[in-house]
BAFI-174128 format. One line per field, with one value per atom (N, C-alpha, C, O, CB): y, x, z; atom name. Coordinates in steps of 0.2 Angstrom, whole numbers, plus 5000, padded with zeros to 4 digits. Glycine has a CB too. Layout:
# BAFI-174128
py Y	...
px X	...
pz Z	...
name CA	...
***
This chain:
# BAFI-174128
py 4952	4959	4963	4960	4959	4969	4973	4976	4979	4979	4976	4979	4987	4989	4976	4991	4998	5002	5008	5001	4998	5001	5005	5009	4996	5002	5006	5012	5016	5001	5013	5020	5025	5031	5018	5024	5029	5032	5028	5026	5038	5042	5043	5044	5049	5043	5044	5052	5056	5042	5053	5060	5064	5061	5060	5070	5074	5075	5075	5080	5076	5077	5084	5089	5077	5084	5090	5094	5091	5089	5101	5104	5102	5101	5112	5102	5100	5093	5091	5105	5088	5082	5078	5074	5078	5078	5075	5077	5073	5075	5083	5086	5084	5083	5094	5084	5082	5074	5073	5083	5070	5063	5063	5058	5059	5066	5066	5069	5065	5071	5074	5076	5071	5070	5083	5068	5063	5057	5054	5060	5055	5049	5052	5047	5047	5058	5060	5060	5058	5067	5063	5063	5056	5055	5067	5051	5045	5041	5038	5040	5043	5040	5042	5039	5042	5049	5052	5050	5051	5059	5049	5047	5040	5038	5050	5036	5028	5025	5021	5025	5025	5021	5024	5020	5021	5030	5033	5032	5030	5040	5033	5031	5024	5022	5033	5019	5012	5011	5007	5008	5013	5012	5015	5012	5015	5021	5024	5020	5019	5031	5018	5014	5007	5005	5013	5004	4998	4999	4995	4995	5005	5006	5008	5006	5012	5011	5013	5006	5005	5018	5002	4995	4991	4988	4991	4992	4988	4991	4987	4988	4997	5001	4999	4997	5008	4999	4997	4990	4988	4998	4985	4978	4977	4973	4974	4980	4980	4982	4978	4984	4988	4990	4985	4984	4997	4982	4978	4972	4969	4976	4969	4962	4964	4960	4959	4970	4971	4972	4971	4978	4974	4975	4969	4969	4980	4963	4957	4954	4956	4952	4950	4947	4941	4939	4944	4938	4933	4927	4923	4931	4925	4919	4920	4916	4917	4926	4927	4928	4926	4934	4930	4931	4924	4922	4935	4919	4912	4909	4904	4909	4911	4908	4910	4906	4910	4915	4917	4913	4913	4924	4909	4906	4909	4908	4903	4915	4919	4921	4919	4926	4923	4926	4934	4936	4923	4937	4944	4947	4952	4947	4944	4946	4946	4949	4942	4942	4941	4945	4944	4934	4950	4954	4958	4958	4958	4961	4965	4961	4963	4969	4955	4951	4948	4948	4945	4947	4944	4950	4949	4942	4956	4962	4963	4964	4968	4963	4964	4958	4960	4964	4952	4947	4947	4946	4940	4949	4949	4955	4954	4949	4960	4966	4966	4970	4972	4962	4962	4968	4971	4962	4971	4978	4977	4982	4980	4971	4970	4969	4969	4964	4968	4966	4972	4972	4961	4978	4984	4986	4991	4990
px 4869	4871	4866	4862	4878	4866	4861	4865	4871	4858	4862	4865	4863	4857	4863	4868	4867	4868	4868	4871	4870	4872	4866	4866	4874	4860	4854	4852	4848	4848	4855	4854	4859	4857	4855	4864	4869	4866	4864	4876	4866	4864	4870	4876	4861	4868	4874	4875	4872	4871	4881	4883	4879	4876	4891	4878	4873	4877	4883	4871	4874	4877	4880	4877	4871	4886	4890	4889	4887	4898	4889	4889	4894	4900	4889	4891	4896	4899	4904	4901	4896	4898	4898	4903	4895	4893	4892	4897	4900	4885	4898	4903	4910	4914	4902	4911	4918	4919	4925	4919	4914	4915	4916	4920	4909	4913	4913	4921	4924	4908	4923	4930	4935	4940	4931	4934	4938	4939	4944	4936	4933	4933	4936	4940	4926	4936	4939	4947	4950	4936	4949	4956	4959	4964	4957	4955	4958	4958	4963	4953	4953	4954	4960	4963	4947	4961	4966	4973	4978	4966	4973	4980	4982	4987	4980	4977	4978	4976	4981	4975	4970	4968	4970	4972	4960	4970	4971	4978	4980	4970	4983	4990	4991	4995	4995	4988	4989	4986	4988	4985	4980	4976	4980	4981	4969	4983	4987	4994	4996	4989	4997	5003	5002	5006	5006	4996	4994	4993	4995	4988	4989	4988	4994	4995	4983	4999	5005	5009	5012	5010	5009	5013	5009	5013	5012	5003	4999	5001	5002	4992	5001	5003	5010	5012	5003	5015	5022	5022	5026	5026	5019	5019	5016	5018	5015	5010	5007	5012	5013	5001	5015	5020	5026	5028	5022	5028	5034	5032	5035	5036	5026	5024	5022	5023	5018	5019	5017	5023	5022	5013	5029	5035	5038	5043	5039	5036	5039	5037	5031	5038	5041	5038	5034	5033	5044	5030	5025	5028	5024	5022	5034	5037	5038	5037	5044	5041	5042	5035	5035	5045	5030	5023	5021	5017	5018	5022	5019	5023	5020	5021	5029	5032	5029	5029	5040	5025	5021	5014	5011	5020	5013	5007	5001	4995	5005	5002	4996	4998	5003	4996	4993	4994	4993	4992	4989	4994	4994	4988	4988	4996	4982	4976	4974	4970	4970	4978	4977	4982	4982	4978	4985	4990	4987	4989	4994	4981	4978	4975	4976	4972	4972	4970	4976	4975	4966	4981	4987	4990	4991	4993	4990	4992	4988	4990	4992	4981	4976	4977	4977	4969	4978	4978	4985	4985	4978	4990	4997	4998	5001	5002	4995	4995	4990	4990	4995	4985	4979	4975	4972	4982	4974	4971	4963	4960	4971	4960	4953	4952	4946	4951	4957	4956	4956	4956	4962	4957	4957	4950	4949	4960
pz 5150	5148	5144	5140	5146	5145	5141	5135	5136	5145	5129	5123	5123	5122	5117	5124	5125	5118	5118	5130	5113	5107	5103	5099	5102	5105	5102	5106	5103	5103	5111	5115	5113	5114	5122	5109	5107	5101	5096	5106	5100	5094	5090	5092	5096	5083	5078	5078	5081	5071	5075	5075	5070	5065	5073	5071	5066	5060	5060	5070	5055	5048	5049	5051	5042	5046	5046	5040	5035	5047	5040	5034	5029	5030	5035	5022	5017	5017	5014	5016	5021	5022	5016	5014	5028	5012	5006	5001	4997	5003	5000	4996	4998	4993	4996	5004	5006	5004	5003	5014	5005	5003	4996	4994	5005	4992	4984	4983	4979	4981	4986	4984	4986	4983	4988	4992	4994	4989	4988	5001	4987	4982	4975	4972	4980	4973	4967	4968	4964	4965	4974	4975	4976	4973	4982	4979	4979	4972	4971	4984	4968	4961	4958	4955	4957	4958	4954	4957	4954	4953	4963	4967	4967	4968	4974	4966	4966	4960	4957	4972	4958	4952	4946	4941	4953	4945	4938	4936	4930	4938	4940	4938	4936	4932	4944	4940	4938	4932	4928	4944	4930	4924	4918	4913	4924	4919	4914	4913	4907	4916	4918	4917	4914	4910	4924	4915	4912	4904	4900	4915	4903	4896	4892	4886	4896	4895	4892	4891	4885	4896	4895	4895	4889	4885	4901	4888	4883	4876	4872	4884	4876	4870	4868	4862	4870	4872	4871	4869	4864	4877	4872	4870	4863	4859	4875	4862	4855	4850	4845	4855	4851	4846	4845	4839	4848	4850	4850	4846	4841	4857	4848	4844	4837	4833	4848	4836	4829	4824	4818	4829	4827	4823	4822	4817	4827	4825	4823	4816	4814	4829	4814	4807	4809	4815	4803	4804	4805	4809	4813	4799	4807	4810	4818	4822	4807	4819	4826	4830	4836	4827	4827	4830	4831	4836	4826	4827	4827	4833	4836	4821	4835	4841	4847	4852	4841	4847	4853	4853	4858	4853	4848	4848	4846	4847	4855	4842	4839	4832	4830	4843	4829	4822	4822	4828	4817	4817	4817	4819	4822	4810	4818	4820	4827	4830	4816	4830	4838	4842	4848	4839	4839	4843	4848	4854	4838	4847	4851	4857	4863	4848	4856	4861	4866	4872	4858	4862	4866	4871	4877	4861	4868	4872	4878	4884	4868	4877	4883	4888	4894	4880	4886	4890	4894	4901	4887	4891	4894	4899	4904	4889	4898	4902	4908	4912	4898	4907	4912	4911	4916	4919	4905	4905	4906	4909	4897	4905	4907	4914	4916	4903	4918	4925	4930	4936	4928	4927	4931	4933	4937	4927
name N	CA	C	O	CB	N	CA	C	O	CB	N	CA	C	O	CB	N	CA	C	O	CB	N	CA	C	O	CB	N	CA	C	O	CB	N	CA	C	O	CB	N	CA	C	O	CB	N	CA	C	O	CB	N	CA	C	O	CB	N	CA	C	O	CB	N	CA	C	O	CB	N	CA	C	O	CB	N	CA	C	O	CB	N	CA	C	O	CB	N	CA	C	O	CB	N	CA	C	O	CB	N	CA	C	O	CB	N	CA	C	O	CB	N	CA	C	O	CB	N	CA	C	O	CB	N	CA	C	O	CB	N	CA	C	O	CB	N	CA	C	O	CB	N	CA	C	O	CB	N	CA	C	O	CB	N	CA	C	O	CB	N	CA	C	O	CB	N	CA	C	O	CB	N	CA	C	O	CB	N	CA	C	O	CB	N	CA	C	O	CB	N	CA	C	O	CB	N	CA	C	O	CB	N	CA	C	O	CB	N	CA	C	O	CB	N	CA	C	O	CB	N	CA	C	O	CB	N	CA	C	O	CB	N	CA	C	O	CB	N	CA	C	O	CB	N	CA	C	O	CB	N	CA	C	O	CB	N	CA	C	O	CB	N	CA	C	O	CB	N	CA	C	O	CB	N	CA	C	O	CB	N	CA	C	O	CB	N	CA	C	O	CB	N	CA	C	O	CB	N	CA	C	O	CB	N	CA	C	O	CB	N	CA	C	O	CB	N	CA	C	O	CB	N	CA	C	O	CB	N	CA	C	O	CB	N	CA	C	O	CB	N	CA	C	O	CB	N	CA	C	O	CB	N	CA	C	O	CB	N	CA	C	O	CB	N	CA	C	O	CB	N	CA	C	O	CB	N	CA	C	O	CB	N	CA	C	O	CB	N	CA	C	O	CB	N	CA	C	O	CB	N	CA	C	O	CB	N	CA	C	O	CB	N	CA	C	O	CB	N	CA	C	O	CB	N	CA	C	O	CB	N	CA	C	O	CB	N	CA	C	O	CB	N	CA	C	O	CB	N	CA	C	O	CB	N	CA	C	O	CB	N	CA	C	O	CB	N	CA	C	O	CB	N	CA	C	O	CB	N	CA	C	O	CB	N	CA	C	O	CB
***
């Protein structure tokens, strides 16, 4: 069989195609990624405040000390995996 895919021509560039792609990427970011990032950041803040309000004995039951609260919060919320 003959491969005819090399004989077909691509579509011509449409006016404002590059700008439309940029706008699409911006809309996609603000409609999908930004809410997830903001939600995770809010959860991290809430967890940090909750753990920070515990006394030292309660924090020790989590297996951390007071200096490790921020690292614990980031790990538990997955903030670095976004």
